[in-house]
PDB file of N, CA, C and O in Angstrom:
ATOM      1  N   MET A   1     154.919 280.616   2.381  1.00  0.00           N
ATOM      2  CA  MET A   1     155.922 281.504   2.105  1.00  0.00           C
ATOM      3  C   MET A   1     155.252 282.685   1.873  1.00  0.00           C
ATOM      4  O   MET A   1     154.034 282.593   1.723  1.00  0.00           O
ATOM      5  N   GLN A   2     155.875 284.011   1.796  1.00  0.00           N
ATOM      6  CA  GLN A   2     155.228 285.183   1.406  1.00  0.00           C
ATOM      7  C   GLN A   2     155.123 285.151  -0.295  1.00  0.00           C
ATOM      8  O   GLN A   2     156.015 284.703  -1.015  1.00  0.00           O
ATOM      9  N   LEU A   3     153.705 285.784  -0.825  1.00  0.00           N
ATOM     10  CA  LEU A   3     154.385 286.325  -2.058  1.00  0.00           C
ATOM     11  C   LEU A   3     153.769 287.747  -2.093  1.00  0.00           C
ATOM     12  O   LEU A   3     152.762 288.277  -1.623  1.00  0.00           O
ATOM     13  N   THR A   4     154.797 288.121  -2.842  1.00  0.00           N
ATOM     14  CA  THR A   4     154.660 289.971  -2.852  1.00  0.00           C
ATOM     15  C   THR A   4     153.914 290.130  -4.261  1.00  0.00           C
ATOM     16  O   THR A   4     154.175 289.324  -5.154  1.00  0.00           O
ATOM     17  N   LEU A   5     153.042 291.101  -4.460  1.00  0.00           N
ATOM     18  CA  LEU A   5     152.346 291.541  -5.930  1.00  0.00           C
ATOM     19  C   LEU A   5     152.874 292.746  -5.669  1.00  0.00           C
ATOM     20  O   LEU A   5     152.779 293.352  -4.602  1.00  0.00           O
ATOM     21  N   VAL A   6     153.797 293.325  -7.282  1.00  0.00           N
ATOM     22  CA  VAL A   6     153.736 294.635  -7.387  1.00  0.00           C
ATOM     23  C   VAL A   6     154.014 295.284  -8.690  1.00  0.00           C
ATOM     24  O   VAL A   6     154.729 294.615  -9.435  1.00  0.00           O
ATOM     25  N   HIS A   7     153.652 296.327  -9.097  1.00  0.00           N
ATOM     26  CA  HIS A   7     153.806 296.651 -10.472  1.00  0.00           C
ATOM     27  C   HIS A   7     155.286 296.988 -10.944  1.00  0.00           C
ATOM     28  O   HIS A   7     156.125 297.598 -10.280  1.00  0.00           O
ATOM     29  N   ASP A   8     155.455 296.411 -12.366  1.00  0.00           N
ATOM     30  CA  ASP A   8     156.825 296.266 -12.857  1.00  0.00           C
ATOM     31  C   ASP A   8     157.535 297.249 -12.463  1.00  0.00           C
ATOM     32  O   ASP A   8     158.508 297.052 -11.736  1.00  0.00           O
ATOM     33  N   GLN A   9     157.198 298.402 -12.844  1.00  0.00           N
ATOM     34  CA  GLN A   9     157.600 299.805 -12.656  1.00  0.00           C
ATOM     35  C   GLN A   9     158.256 300.192 -11.035  1.00  0.00           C
ATOM     36  O   GLN A   9     158.752 301.277 -10.732  1.00  0.00           O
ATOM     37  N   ARG A  10     158.124 299.169 -10.256  1.00  0.00           N
ATOM     38  CA  ARG A  10     158.367 299.652  -8.861  1.00  0.00           C
ATOM     39  C   ARG A  10     159.736 298.937  -8.355  1.00  0.00           C
ATOM     40  O   ARG A  10     160.363 299.318  -7.367  1.00  0.00           O
ATOM     41  N   VAL A  11     160.115 297.812  -9.204  1.00  0.00           N
ATOM     42  CA  VAL A  11     161.581 297.038  -9.005  1.00  0.00           C
ATOM     43  C   VAL A  11     162.480 297.573  -9.872  1.00  0.00           C
ATOM     44  O   VAL A  11     162.181 298.064 -10.961  1.00  0.00           O
ATOM     45  N   GLU A  12     163.939 297.462  -9.264  1.00  0.00           N
ATOM     46  CA  GLU A  12     165.131 297.292 -10.099  1.00  0.00           C
ATOM     47  C   GLU A  12     165.480 296.156 -10.556  1.00  0.00           C
ATOM     48  O   GLU A  12     165.989 295.238  -9.911  1.00  0.00           O
ATOM     49  N   LYS A  13     165.149 296.182 -11.985  1.00  0.00           N
ATOM     50  CA  LYS A  13     165.917 295.071 -12.633  1.00  0.00           C
ATOM     51  C   LYS A  13     167.298 295.076 -13.095  1.00  0.00           C
ATOM     52  O   LYS A  13     167.652 296.113 -13.655  1.00  0.00           O
ATOM     53  N   PHE A  14     168.132 294.166 -12.986  1.00  0.00           N
ATOM     54  CA  PHE A  14     169.650 293.747 -13.593  1.00  0.00           C
ATOM     55  C   PHE A  14     169.820 292.959 -14.066  1.00  0.00           C
ATOM     56  O   PHE A  14     168.884 292.289 -14.504  1.00  0.00           O
ATOM     57  N   CYS A  15     171.217 292.572 -14.258  1.00  0.00           N
ATOM     58  CA  CYS A  15     171.183 291.402 -15.345  1.00  0.00           C
ATOM     59  C   CYS A  15     172.799 290.933 -14.289  1.00  0.00           C
ATOM     60  O   CYS A  15     173.726 291.676 -13.966  1.00  0.00           O
ATOM     61  N   TYR A  16     172.637 289.736 -14.046  1.00  0.00           N
ATOM     62  CA  TYR A  16     174.196 288.948 -13.019  1.00  0.00           C
ATOM     63  C   TYR A  16     174.617 287.816 -13.889  1.00  0.00           C
ATOM     64  O   TYR A  16     173.893 287.300 -14.740  1.00  0.00           O
ATOM     65  N   TRP A  17     175.778 287.486 -13.630  1.00  0.00           N
ATOM     66  CA  TRP A  17     175.932 285.883 -14.213  1.00  0.00           C
ATOM     67  C   TRP A  17     176.185 285.130 -13.253  1.00  0.00           C
ATOM     68  O   TRP A  17     176.708 285.387 -12.169  1.00  0.00           O
ATOM     69  N   GLU A  18     175.632 283.765 -13.857  1.00  0.00           N
ATOM     70  CA  GLU A  18     175.367 282.713 -12.902  1.00  0.00           C
ATOM     71  C   GLU A  18     175.352 281.491 -14.148  1.00  0.00           C
ATOM     72  O   GLU A  18     174.231 281.072 -14.434  1.00  0.00           O
ATOM     73  N   ASN A  19     176.264 281.033 -14.733  1.00  0.00           N
ATOM     74  CA  ASN A  19     176.762 279.812 -15.360  1.00  0.00           C
ATOM     75  C   ASN A  19     175.572 280.627 -16.727  1.00  0.00           C
ATOM     76  O   ASN A  19     174.665 279.979 -17.247  1.00  0.00           O
ATOM     77  N   GLY A  20     175.789 281.696 -16.979  1.00  0.00           N
ATOM     78  CA  GLY A  20     175.257 282.838 -18.203  1.00  0.00           C
ATOM     79  C   GLY A  20     174.684 283.709 -17.543  1.00  0.00           C
ATOM     80  O   GLY A  20     174.282 283.583 -16.386  1.00  0.00           O
ATOM     81  N   ILE A  21     174.588 284.852 -18.368  1.00  0.00           N
ATOM     82  CA  ILE A  21     173.580 286.142 -18.150  1.00  0.00           C
ATOM     83  C   ILE A  21     172.436 285.707 -17.779  1.00  0.00           C
ATOM     84  O   ILE A  21     171.845 284.902 -18.499  1.00  0.00           O
ATOM     85  N   ARG A  22     171.790 286.218 -16.380  1.00  0.00           N
ATOM     86  CA  ARG A  22     170.569 285.758 -15.507  1.00  0.00           C
ATOM     87  C   ARG A  22     169.995 286.944 -15.464  1.00  0.00           C
ATOM     88  O   ARG A  22     170.708 287.898 -15.153  1.00  0.00           O
ATOM     89  N   GLN A  23     168.789 287.133 -15.719  1.00  0.00           N
ATOM     90  CA  GLN A  23     167.816 288.545 -15.078  1.00  0.00           C
ATOM     91  C   GLN A  23     167.643 288.415 -13.361  1.00  0.00           C
ATOM     92  O   GLN A  23     167.397 287.438 -12.654  1.00  0.00           O
ATOM     93  N   GLY A  24     167.868 289.749 -13.059  1.00  0.00           N
ATOM     94  CA  GLY A  24     167.332 289.437 -11.169  1.00  0.00           C
ATOM     95  C   GLY A  24     166.578 290.644 -11.006  1.00  0.00           C
ATOM     96  O   GLY A  24     166.506 291.347 -12.014  1.00  0.00           O
ATOM     97  N   MET A  25     165.849 291.152  -9.701  1.00  0.00           N
ATOM     98  CA  MET A  25     165.633 292.281  -9.438  1.00  0.00           C
ATOM     99  C   MET A  25     165.535 292.953  -8.067  1.00  0.00           C
ATOM    100  O   MET A  25     165.895 292.271  -7.107  1.00  0.00           O
ATOM    101  N   GLN A  26     165.273 293.699  -7.933  1.00  0.00           N
ATOM    102  CA  GLN A  26     165.391 293.976  -6.372  1.00  0.00           C
ATOM    103  C   GLN A  26     163.943 294.789  -5.834  1.00  0.00           C
ATOM    104  O   GLN A  26     163.261 295.327  -6.706  1.00  0.00           O
ATOM    105  N   PHE A  27     163.504 294.864  -4.431  1.00  0.00           N
ATOM    106  CA  PHE A  27     162.433 295.168  -4.118  1.00  0.00           C
ATOM    107  C   PHE A  27     162.382 295.237  -3.050  1.00  0.00           C
ATOM    108  O   PHE A  27     162.518 294.134  -2.521  1.00  0.00           O
ATOM    109  N   GLU A  28     162.151 296.555  -1.942  1.00  0.00           N
ATOM    110  CA  GLU A  28     162.438 296.380  -0.591  1.00  0.00           C
ATOM    111  C   GLU A  28     163.227 295.861  -0.323  1.00  0.00           C
ATOM    112  O   GLU A  28     162.930 294.891   0.375  1.00  0.00           O
ATOM    113  N   ASN A  29     164.695 296.031  -0.602  1.00  0.00           N
ATOM    114  CA  ASN A  29     165.854 295.382   0.165  1.00  0.00           C
ATOM    115  C   ASN A  29     166.208 293.845  -0.448  1.00  0.00           C
ATOM    116  O   ASN A  29     167.303 293.285  -0.493  1.00  0.00           O
ATOM    117  N   GLN A  30     165.317 293.522  -0.754  1.00  0.00           N
ATOM    118  CA  GLN A  30     165.299 291.697  -1.262  1.00  0.00           C
ATOM    119  C   GLN A  30     165.606 291.757  -2.676  1.00  0.00           C
ATOM    120  O   GLN A  30     165.199 292.598  -3.478  1.00  0.00           O
ATOM    121  N   PHE A  31     166.389 290.745  -2.900  1.00  0.00           N
ATOM    122  CA  PHE A  31     166.939 290.178  -4.294  1.00  0.00           C
ATOM    123  C   PHE A  31     166.360 289.103  -4.939  1.00  0.00           C
ATOM    124  O   PHE A  31     166.519 288.154  -4.171  1.00  0.00           O
ATOM    125  N   TYR A  32     165.731 288.700  -6.002  1.00  0.00           N
ATOM    126  CA  TYR A  32     165.091 287.955  -6.434  1.00  0.00           C
ATOM    127  C   TYR A  32     165.569 287.538  -8.080  1.00  0.00           C
ATOM    128  O   TYR A  32     166.081 288.438  -8.746  1.00  0.00           O
ATOM    129  N   ARG A  33     165.432 286.490  -8.557  1.00  0.00           N
ATOM    130  CA  ARG A  33     166.129 285.993  -9.606  1.00  0.00           C
ATOM    131  C   ARG A  33     164.675 286.017 -10.685  1.00  0.00           C
ATOM    132  O   ARG A  33     163.602 286.082 -10.084  1.00  0.00           O
ATOM    133  N   HIS A  34     164.617 285.968 -12.196  1.00  0.00           N
ATOM    134  CA  HIS A  34     163.694 285.711 -12.699  1.00  0.00           C
ATOM    135  C   HIS A  34     163.516 284.412 -12.881  1.00  0.00           C
ATOM    136  O   HIS A  34     164.433 283.606 -13.040  1.00  0.00           O
ATOM    137  N   VAL A  35     162.021 284.086 -12.863  1.00  0.00           N
ATOM    138  CA  VAL A  35     161.553 282.212 -13.348  1.00  0.00           C
ATOM    139  C   VAL A  35     160.925 282.152 -14.509  1.00  0.00           C
ATOM    140  O   VAL A  35     161.243 281.382 -15.416  1.00  0.00           O
ATOM    141  N   ALA A  36     160.002 282.957 -14.545  1.00  0.00           N
ATOM    142  CA  ALA A  36     159.138 283.054 -16.308  1.00  0.00           C
ATOM    143  C   ALA A  36     158.270 283.978 -15.764  1.00  0.00           C
ATOM    144  O   ALA A  36     157.907 284.173 -14.604  1.00  0.00           O
ATOM    145  N   SER A  37     157.954 284.613 -17.015  1.00  0.00           N
ATOM    146  CA  SER A  37     157.085 285.804 -17.469  1.00  0.00           C
ATOM    147  C   SER A  37     155.815 284.895 -18.799  1.00  0.00           C
ATOM    148  O   SER A  37     156.070 284.036 -19.643  1.00  0.00           O
ATOM    149  N   VAL A  38     154.750 285.445 -18.515  1.00  0.00           N
ATOM    150  CA  VAL A  38     153.655 285.161 -18.904  1.00  0.00           C
ATOM    151  C   VAL A  38     152.785 286.216 -19.259  1.00  0.00           C
ATOM    152  O   VAL A  38     152.666 287.213 -18.547  1.00  0.00           O
ATOM    153  N   ARG A  39     152.004 286.014 -20.604  1.00  0.00           N
ATOM    154  CA  ARG A  39     151.534 287.482 -20.978  1.00  0.00           C
ATOM    155  C   ARG A  39     149.696 287.174 -20.335  1.00  0.00           C
ATOM    156  O   ARG A  39     149.033 286.141 -20.234  1.00  0.00           O
ATOM    157  N   GLU A  40     149.484 288.201 -20.112  1.00  0.00           N
ATOM    158  CA  GLU A  40     148.176 288.743 -19.603  1.00  0.00           C
ATOM    159  C   GLU A  40     147.100 287.876 -19.401  1.00  0.00           C
ATOM    160  O   GLU A  40     146.616 287.792 -18.273  1.00  0.00           O
ATOM    161  N   GLU A  41     146.573 287.098 -20.501  1.00  0.00           N
ATOM    162  CA  GLU A  41     145.848 285.928 -20.418  1.00  0.00           C
ATOM    163  C   GLU A  41     145.672 284.604 -20.226  1.00  0.00           C
ATOM    164  O   GLU A  41     144.758 283.781 -20.273  1.00  0.00           O
ATOM    165  N   LYS A  42     147.204 284.666 -19.921  1.00  0.00           N
ATOM    166  CA  LYS A  42     147.198 283.301 -19.011  1.00  0.00           C
ATOM    167  C   LYS A  42     148.188 283.764 -17.707  1.00  0.00           C
ATOM    168  O   LYS A  42     149.362 283.502 -17.444  1.00  0.00           O
ATOM    169  N   ARG A  43     147.276 284.482 -17.098  1.00  0.00           N
ATOM    170  CA  ARG A  43     147.997 284.986 -15.807  1.00  0.00           C
ATOM    171  C   ARG A  43     147.660 283.752 -14.709  1.00  0.00           C
ATOM    172  O   ARG A  43     148.296 283.698 -13.656  1.00  0.00           O
ATOM    173  N   MET A  44     146.712 282.857 -14.998  1.00  0.00           N
ATOM    174  CA  MET A  44     146.489 281.714 -14.168  1.00  0.00           C
ATOM    175  C   MET A  44     147.965 280.802 -13.884  1.00  0.00           C
ATOM    176  O   MET A  44     148.259 280.291 -12.804  1.00  0.00           O
ATOM    177  N   GLU A  45     148.761 280.751 -15.097  1.00  0.00           N
ATOM    178  CA  GLU A  45     149.694 280.100 -15.208  1.00  0.00           C
ATOM    179  C   GLU A  45     150.906 280.740 -14.005  1.00  0.00           C
ATOM    180  O   GLU A  45     151.476 280.053 -13.157  1.00  0.00           O
ATOM    181  N   ALA A  46     151.085 282.245 -14.229  1.00  0.00           N
ATOM    182  CA  ALA A  46     151.621 282.699 -13.146  1.00  0.00           C
ATOM    183  C   ALA A  46     151.204 282.651 -12.165  1.00  0.00           C
ATOM    184  O   ALA A  46     152.113 282.585 -11.337  1.00  0.00           O
ATOM    185  N   TYR A  47     149.941 282.644 -11.588  1.00  0.00           N
ATOM    186  CA  TYR A  47     149.776 281.947 -10.180  1.00  0.00           C
ATOM    187  C   TYR A  47     150.105 280.428  -9.845  1.00  0.00           C
ATOM    188  O   TYR A  47     150.937 280.125  -8.990  1.00  0.00           O
ATOM    189  N   ALA A  48     149.663 279.854 -10.302  1.00  0.00           N
ATOM    190  CA  ALA A  48     149.746 278.586 -10.288  1.00  0.00           C
ATOM    191  C   ALA A  48     151.449 277.923  -9.970  1.00  0.00           C
ATOM    192  O   ALA A  48     151.633 276.907  -9.301  1.00  0.00           O
ATOM    193  N   LEU A  49     152.554 278.732 -10.597  1.00  0.00           N
ATOM    194  CA  LEU A  49     153.681 278.400 -10.400  1.00  0.00           C
ATOM    195  C   LEU A  49     154.090 279.331  -9.369  1.00  0.00           C
ATOM    196  O   LEU A  49     154.921 278.740  -8.679  1.00  0.00           O
ATOM    197  N   THR A  50     153.860 280.770  -8.838  1.00  0.00           N
ATOM    198  CA  THR A  50     153.767 281.505  -7.837  1.00  0.00           C
ATOM    199  C   THR A  50     153.249 280.369  -6.456  1.00  0.00           C
ATOM    200  O   THR A  50     153.917 280.415  -5.423  1.00  0.00           O
ATOM    201  N   ASP A  51     152.359 279.644  -6.519  1.00  0.00           N
ATOM    202  CA  ASP A  51     151.769 278.822  -6.247  1.00  0.00           C
ATOM    203  C   ASP A  51     153.260 277.493  -5.329  1.00  0.00           C
ATOM    204  O   ASP A  51     153.908 277.268  -4.307  1.00  0.00           O
ATOM    205  N   ALA A  52     153.040 277.155  -6.407  1.00  0.00           N
ATOM    206  CA  ALA A  52     153.887 275.654  -6.346  1.00  0.00           C
ATOM    207  C   ALA A  52     155.597 276.314  -5.787  1.00  0.00           C
ATOM    208  O   ALA A  52     156.139 275.577  -4.964  1.00  0.00           O
ATOM    209  N   LEU A  53     156.316 277.456  -6.142  1.00  0.00           N
ATOM    210  CA  LEU A  53     157.273 277.833  -5.607  1.00  0.00           C
ATOM    211  C   LEU A  53     157.036 278.342  -4.127  1.00  0.00           C
ATOM    212  O   LEU A  53     158.062 278.438  -3.455  1.00  0.00           O
ATOM    213  N   ARG A  54     155.641 278.740  -3.413  1.00  0.00           N
ATOM    214  CA  ARG A  54     156.006 279.275  -2.206  1.00  0.00           C
ATOM    215  C   ARG A  54     155.176 277.616  -1.527  1.00  0.00           C
ATOM    216  O   ARG A  54     154.581 277.859  -0.477  1.00  0.00           O
ATOM    217  N   GLU A  55     155.080 276.214  -1.925  1.00  0.00           N
ATOM    218  CA  GLU A  55     154.962 275.486  -1.147  1.00  0.00           C
ATOM    219  C   GLU A  55     156.053 274.801  -1.481  1.00  0.00           C
ATOM    220  O   GLU A  55     155.873 273.588  -1.380  1.00  0.00           O
ATOM    221  N   ALA A  56     157.365 275.183  -1.926  1.00  0.00           N
ATOM    222  CA  ALA A  56     158.619 274.943  -1.914  1.00  0.00           C
ATOM    223  C   ALA A  56     159.430 275.148  -0.809  1.00  0.00           C
ATOM    224  O   ALA A  56     160.257 274.321  -0.427  1.00  0.00           O
ATOM    225  N   GLY A  57     159.146 276.629  -0.078  1.00  0.00           N
ATOM    226  CA  GLY A  57     159.530 276.777   0.432  1.00  0.00           C
ATOM    227  C   GLY A  57     160.388 278.279   0.088  1.00  0.00           C
ATOM    228  O   GLY A  57     161.396 278.509   0.756  1.00  0.00           O
ATOM    229  N   SER A  58     160.027 279.096  -0.780  1.00  0.00           N
ATOM    230  CA  SER A  58     160.378 280.240  -1.708  1.00  0.00           C
ATOM    231  C   SER A  58     159.919 281.324  -1.494  1.00  0.00           C
ATOM    232  O   SER A  58     158.699 281.301  -1.658  1.00  0.00           O
ATOM    233  N   ALA A  59     160.504 282.830  -1.039  1.00  0.00           N
ATOM    234  CA  ALA A  59     159.662 283.652  -0.783  1.00  0.00           C
ATOM    235  C   ALA A  59     159.388 284.073  -2.207  1.00  0.00           C
ATOM    236  O   ALA A  59     160.423 283.963  -2.865  1.00  0.00           O
ATOM    237  N   VAL A  60     158.267 284.561  -2.995  1.00  0.00           N
ATOM    238  CA  VAL A  60     158.070 285.071  -4.608  1.00  0.00           C
ATOM    239  C   VAL A  60     157.352 286.194  -4.839  1.00  0.00           C
ATOM    240  O   VAL A  60     156.365 286.451  -4.149  1.00  0.00           O
ATOM    241  N   CYS A  61     157.725 286.917  -5.741  1.00  0.00           N
ATOM    242  CA  CYS A  61     157.399 287.971  -6.194  1.00  0.00           C
ATOM    243  C   CYS A  61     156.548 287.880  -7.134  1.00  0.00           C
ATOM    244  O   CYS A  61     156.661 286.670  -7.329  1.00  0.00           O
ATOM    245  N   LEU A  62     155.720 288.243  -7.929  1.00  0.00           N
ATOM    246  CA  LEU A  62     154.688 288.670  -9.065  1.00  0.00           C
ATOM    247  C   LEU A  62     154.670 289.911  -9.697  1.00  0.00           C
ATOM    248  O   LEU A  62     153.696 290.596  -9.385  1.00  0.00           O
ATOM    249  N   THR A  63     155.609 290.518 -10.655  1.00  0.00           N
ATOM    250  CA  THR A  63     155.192 291.721 -10.725  1.00  0.00           C
ATOM    251  C   THR A  63     154.403 291.725 -12.063  1.00  0.00           C
ATOM    252  O   THR A  63     154.394 290.682 -12.716  1.00  0.00           O
ATOM    253  N   VAL A  64     153.750 292.800 -12.514  1.00  0.00           N
ATOM    254  CA  VAL A  64     152.398 292.997 -13.109  1.00  0.00           C
ATOM    255  C   VAL A  64     152.794 294.124 -14.106  1.00  0.00           C
ATOM    256  O   VAL A  64     153.108 295.211 -13.620  1.00  0.00           O
ATOM    257  N   SER A  65     152.807 293.963 -15.463  1.00  0.00           N
ATOM    258  CA  SER A  65     152.619 294.819 -16.454  1.00  0.00           C
ATOM    259  C   SER A  65     152.081 294.982 -17.533  1.00  0.00           C
ATOM    260  O   SER A  65     151.653 293.894 -17.916  1.00  0.00           O
ATOM    261  N   PRO A  66     151.808 296.012 -18.453  1.00  0.00           N
ATOM    262  CA  PRO A  66     151.123 295.661 -19.613  1.00  0.00           C
ATOM    263  C   PRO A  66     151.219 294.673 -20.277  1.00  0.00           C
ATOM    264  O   PRO A  66     150.362 294.552 -21.152  1.00  0.00           O
ATOM    265  N   ASP A  67     152.147 293.699 -20.169  1.00  0.00           N
ATOM    266  CA  ASP A  67     152.680 293.122 -21.247  1.00  0.00           C
ATOM    267  C   ASP A  67     152.011 291.571 -20.425  1.00  0.00           C
ATOM    268  O   ASP A  67     151.516 290.695 -21.134  1.00  0.00           O
ATOM    269  N   GLY A  68     152.072 291.439 -19.172  1.00  0.00           N
ATOM    270  CA  GLY A  68     151.481 290.284 -18.254  1.00  0.00           C
ATOM    271  C   GLY A  68     152.355 290.470 -17.002  1.00  0.00           C
ATOM    272  O   GLY A  68     152.763 291.505 -16.474  1.00  0.00           O
ATOM    273  N   TYR A  69     152.517 289.246 -16.694  1.00  0.00           N
ATOM    274  CA  TYR A  69     152.878 288.635 -15.283  1.00  0.00           C
ATOM    275  C   TYR A  69     154.688 288.289 -15.445  1.00  0.00           C
ATOM    276  O   TYR A  69     155.109 287.605 -16.378  1.00  0.00           O
ATOM    277  N   SER A  70     155.343 288.715 -14.683  1.00  0.00           N
ATOM    278  CA  SER A  70     156.732 288.183 -14.197  1.00  0.00           C
ATOM    279  C   SER A  70     156.614 287.215 -12.871  1.00  0.00           C
ATOM    280  O   SER A  70     155.787 287.518 -12.010  1.00  0.00           O
ATOM    281  N   VAL A  71     157.473 286.004 -12.701  1.00  0.00           N
ATOM    282  CA  VAL A  71     157.243 285.459 -11.568  1.00  0.00           C
ATOM    283  C   VAL A  71     159.088 285.247 -11.394  1.00  0.00           C
ATOM    284  O   VAL A  71     159.966 284.722 -12.080  1.00  0.00           O
ATOM    285  N   TRP A  72     159.039 285.931 -10.166  1.00  0.00           N
ATOM    286  CA  TRP A  72     160.800 285.867  -9.625  1.00  0.00           C
ATOM    287  C   TRP A  72     160.937 285.233  -8.350  1.00  0.00           C
ATOM    288  O   TRP A  72     159.875 285.241  -7.727  1.00  0.00           O
ATOM    289  N   LYS A  73     161.981 284.635  -7.698  1.00  0.00           N
ATOM    290  CA  LYS A  73     161.888 283.553  -6.873  1.00  0.00           C
ATOM    291  C   LYS A  73     163.031 284.574  -6.074  1.00  0.00           C
ATOM    292  O   LYS A  73     163.927 285.102  -6.733  1.00  0.00           O
ATOM    293  N   ASN A  74     162.892 284.825  -4.395  1.00  0.00           N
ATOM    294  CA  ASN A  74     164.050 285.060  -3.898  1.00  0.00           C
ATOM    295  C   ASN A  74     164.573 283.889  -3.554  1.00  0.00           C
ATOM    296  O   ASN A  74     165.693 283.837  -3.047  1.00  0.00           O
TER     297      ASN A  74
END
């Protein structure tokens, strides 16, 4: 599946309810749910997680900010 890499400021984040409050985001008319966040120095963990999700058949978005990386699953 596809991996999208985008700067954090280009996405619209929101909260939603799914057995508790969850974080989601929208980018280019696609909706994603938050999977994990890691600091910049642990970026290889973020890439390993995106690879695992993609191999499982999910479309994944990786957002980049000064604080680090966030992994989002479509």
